[in-house]
N, C-alpha and C positions, 0 to 999 in steps of 0.2 A: 731260810728257804730259800735253796736254788732249783730252777725247774730245768728238767732233764732235756736236754736239746730236740729230740723227736717231740715229748711232748709241746714243747713251743712252740716248734715248726707247723705241729698238725693244728693246735689250738690258732696258730698265727691266721694260717691260709685259708681255716672254715672262718674265724670270723671277717677275714677280705671277703669271701665269698658270701657272707651275709648281709654284711655293708652294701657291696654289689648290688643284692636281692633289694635291699630297702632302701638306699636311695632315689629310686626314679618317683618313691609313693610319698619321701621324707622332706626330702632335701630343698631348700628354698636358694640355694644355690645352682644346682645341677640342672637347671632346666638354661640358665645362663650362660654355664658351660656347653650345652649341648648347641645352642647357638653359636659360640664360640669357635666349637667346632667345625659347626656347618661355613659361618662365614670363612676360615680357613682353608678348607677345602675349596671355595668359589674364588680362590686367592683376592678376597676381600682387605687380608689383611696380609701386605704385603711385606713389607721391611723391617728387619728386627727391631729399629724403634718403634714402628706399629704396635707391633706384639708384645714389647712392652709394658710401653705406655699403659697398652690393655690388659695389660697383666696374664697374660696367654701363651706367654714361652713355652712353659708346662706345656698345655695341652695341646702347642703346636709338635713338639719332641713326641710327645706319647701319641697323639692320633697320626704323625708319619709313620708310625709304625704299625698300627692297628686300621688303616685305611680302607683293609679289606671288610673291617667289621661297620653297620650303622654309628653314626655319630653316637646317638642315645647307648648302645652297646661299649663304644669306645670310652664313653667318661664314666658310667658305670663301672666298667674294669678299672680306670683309674682311680674311684674312690677305692674299690677294694683293694687294688694295689698300696696306697697311701695308707689303709686302718692295717694291713698285713707289717708293712713294714714299722709301724708306729708300734703294735704287739711286740714285734722282734726287737728293738732299740729298747725300748722301755723296761721291759721284762728281763733285759740282758743286763742293763745298767742296773738297777735299783732293786732292793731287797724287797719281795715280795708282799712282806705287808702294808710299806709304804707304797707299794707303785699298783696295787689294786685299785685302792680310793684314790688316788690320784687320775686312773686311766679312766674309771667310771667318772668322775667327775668334770671331765674333760672331753668325752665321748661325742656327745652329740655337736659340741663345735668346731673339735675336729675331725673327727668320723665321718657324721652324719652332713658337716656343710661345706667346709675352707678345706678341701682336701689338697689344694696346693701347699697350702699353708702348714698343713700337718707333715707331709712329706719334707719341707723345709725345715720345720722346726729337727725333724726326726734325723736330718743330714746334719744341722747344726750340732746337737749333741753328741752325735758319733766325729766331726770334724775339730771340733771349737779346741779340743786340746791339743789337736794336732799341728794343726794350720794358724791357731791365735784367732783372736775374734775378728784382725781388719780384714785377711785372706777370707777368713770363712765369710765375712757380711760379701766381699765382692762377688766369691763364687755363688753362693747362694740368693744373690740381689736378683738375679734373674727369673728364678723361678718361684718366687713372691716378694714383692715390694716391700714386706711391711718386715723382713727378716733382720735387717740390721739392725732394730729396733729392739726385737727379741735378743740377738746375738750379744747386744751392749747390756741388756737386763740379766743375763745370765753369767758376765764376766765381772770380774775384778776391775776397779778404776784404775789405769795406768798413763802413763803422759801418751801412752799414743792415742787415748779418746780424746784427749785434750785436741788432737790435730784433728780427727775426726768431726767433734762437735764446731770446730771453728769451720771447717769446710761445708759440715751440713747447712750452718749457719746460713752461709752462702746460697748455698744449693737453696734452703728453703724459701731464700728470701728473692732470689733471680729466676731460678733454673725450674724447678721442680712444679710451681704452679701453672708454670707456662705446660709444662709434658704432662704432669698428673692433673687436670682439670678435676674430672670428679672428686678427688681428695681434698685440694684445695679450692670450693667451690660453695657456698649457699646454695642448696636445693631448696627448691620450692615444695612444702608439704613434706619437707623433713624433721618434725619435733623431735628436742631431745629426747634419744633411747633410755628412759629411766634403768631400763635391766641395765645399765651403767652402774646406777648407785648401788644394786643389788653385789656386782663384783667385786664394788670396791670397797663394800662391808664385808665381804667375807676374804676380802685381800688383806684390810687391817687388821680384823680378828685373829689371822693368820701372824701379821708380823708382829702382832701385839705379843703372842704367846711365845711366838720361836724368833725373839729379837735377837737373842744370842749368834743362833745359826746363820743367821741374816745380818748382821752387823756389819760383815766387809760389803759388802751391796748395798747396803743402805744409800749410798750417793745416787746411785742406780734409780732406786725408787721416788727419791728428793730431785734429781733430774725432770723423770716424769713430771710427777706434779708440778714444777714449775714450768715444763714446755707447755703442757695442758693449761695452766694459768694462765701464762703468756698467748697464747690463741684468742683466750676470753679477754683478757684486759686491752689486749693491742687491737680489737676486733679484727684479727688475722682472718682473710675467708677460708674457712675449715668446714667439711659436712661432719654433720652431727652425727651422724652412724658411727662416724670412726672414734668418738668417746667411747665406745662400747668397745670396740677394739683395743684400746689405751687401756680401759680399767679388767678386762678380760688377761688381756699379755701381764696385767699387775696380777691379776689372783693366779695364773699358771706358773710365773716366776718364782712367785712364791712356793708353792707346792713342791716344783722343781729344784729346787734351792735348797728347800729342809730335807725332800729324796736323796741328794748327791751329799749332803751332811752326815744323814744317817747309813747312808751306805756305804762310806767310807770304812778302811781297815781297821781305823782306830775308834771306829764309834760303832761295833758292830750288836754291841750291846748297853748301849747306851739310853737307848728309846724301850722301853718295857712297855708291851701289850697291855699292862694292866695297870698303867700310868694313865695320871689323869691328862696328859700333853698329849698323847697319843689317843687318848679318847676324842680332845679336842680335834686335832686333825682327822679324825675319822668323822666326826661329825658334821664338820665345815664340809668335807667332800661328801658327805651323804646329803646334806641338804641340797648343796650345789647340783649333785647329780638328780636330785627330787627335780628340785626348781628346772632345771634343764629337759629332763624326760617327759615331764606332768604338766609342769604349768607352760612353759614355754611352747610345748610341744613341736618342737624343730624351728620354730620360726624364733631366730635369734636376734630380733631386733624388738620383742613385743614385751611387755612388762608383764602383766598376769595372762 
């Protein structure tokens, strides 16, 4: 099913306006970004390095163009813009039957909380095939510091990634802990986010059912698990909250890789709505959306 451009654009804009209206009442990241916008306007974050370390480069660029608005309104429109782009990108790239469950399952996390990551992911999906993983990572890293990890999960393992892994190993040992202290630090009253267990479970189910479709990316998932295990076994300082980010990354990457596989021209008719495998795909997406909308209630760190 192909959505007509006019319908797609109207739906995307209306959805973006809805998100801009909802985030002040729903999002747990919204107030943080508003505070960042206020600090930027007061020149409390001066250099590019300060903006990068605080992960607010995108907020600085966006708010510079909307300085005539109140910070709260500027940030709300940033959320709406990111949501609009996500609709346009996902429903342009993927078949509707695959995209709709994927979209709903990831809406709370992407649209109502981490708009910077959401926009970076949308741009990654657009640029990855044209720029390649290395250049896409370099370009999108300032938008959100998590983007290289996401691009790695969506890329076939090649010799270029060996260089990246070596560089990242050095950076994570000597450079990144100094720059991004919030990430590489043990914070008091920061229990392990049990929500990570839920998303690991969702990802495992999808990976087990669609292992043939994701076979070419198996190394990426193994590398992710090995990296997280290394953090724990070697007692490397690492904020517990980010274990959820990596579990969500595994879940969303699995959904995207399945959608990519079955949206290709050679596979248009290879998965049927009546099949058990498609039912499992929709079922996992339904459980994820139910969990995020009802049980979490917008708080991406909660368990129940």
